[in-house]
N, C-alpha and C positions, 0 to 999 in steps of 0.2 A: 443154702446149705447148711447152716448151722440150725436153723429150726427143725430140719429134718432128723440132725443127729441129738438135738434136744428131746425132740417128741418119741423116737423109737427107744432112745435108752431112757427116758423116764415111763414108759410102757412095760417097760421088762420088769419080770417078776422078780427078779433079783440084780439091781445092779452091779456091775463088777467094777473092783479098783485097781487102779494103776498108781503103785506108788504112794500107796495110801490117800489117793484122792479119787474121787469117783471118774468113772471111764468118759464121762460126759466132759468134764471139767477138761480132762488132758487133753481129749480128740478137741474140744475147743481152742485151747491154747496152741496145740501144734499147729494147725489150722490159721489160727490168728499169727502165729510166728512167721509161717511160709509168706503168709500175704503182708505182713511188715516187713519183709525180706524184700518181696516184689517192690513195693512201695518206697523202699528206702533207697533200691538199686535206681528208681526212677527218678530220686531226689539227686542223686549221684550222676546221673545221666544229664539232667537238665544245667546241673551248677557246670559241668565238664562242658557243655554247650556254650552255656552263658559265657564262661571264662575263655573260652577259644575264638569266640566273636568280638571282642575286645570293647572299647568304650565306644559311646555315641559319639560321632562326628559332628554330628548337627546340620547334613546335608539336606535332610528330608528324608521322604520315605523311599529309601533305596530300599534292595535285596537284604542286605545285612542287616538294615534298620527292623525289617520284618521278621527275620530270624531271630535278631536279639529279643524283640517282642515276644515271639513264640518261648523261647528259652526261658524268659522272666515267667510266662504264663504256666508253663508245664511245672517250672518250681514252684509256684506258691499252690497250683492246684498238686501237685504230688506230695506237697508238705500237709496240707489240709487232710489228704486222704491217708497218710500215715499217721497224723494225730487221732483222727477217728478210728484206723484200726487199732493203735494203740489203747485208746480208751474202750473200746470193745474188747479187748484181750484183758485188761484188767477186771472187767466185770465176771468173766469167768472163774476168776478167784475170789471176789469179794460176794458174788450172789451165788448161794448153791443153786445148781441148773434144777434139781427136783423138790425144792425147797416147799414149794407153794402147789404141790398137787396133792 
């Protein structure tokens, strides 16, 4: 989606500006913030699930152990995605979207 927004805005004759920034930068920032909010809610959800399952009892491969593993995996993966989304969001402000055209 961001590539389509980038190409269509850079091909326009006069790029629009919003709040003193190119419209492409603002659009990519809004999309990035929405995606970061979704990823942050996934982190919170995985954290709550992990906290609700308690600690490992050492009994072996039980259903709560499998759920605990999946909660930990969800926590790790959603944190990685959140980090990547935030990095992509920062590039919208550091690199001008139509600079190298």
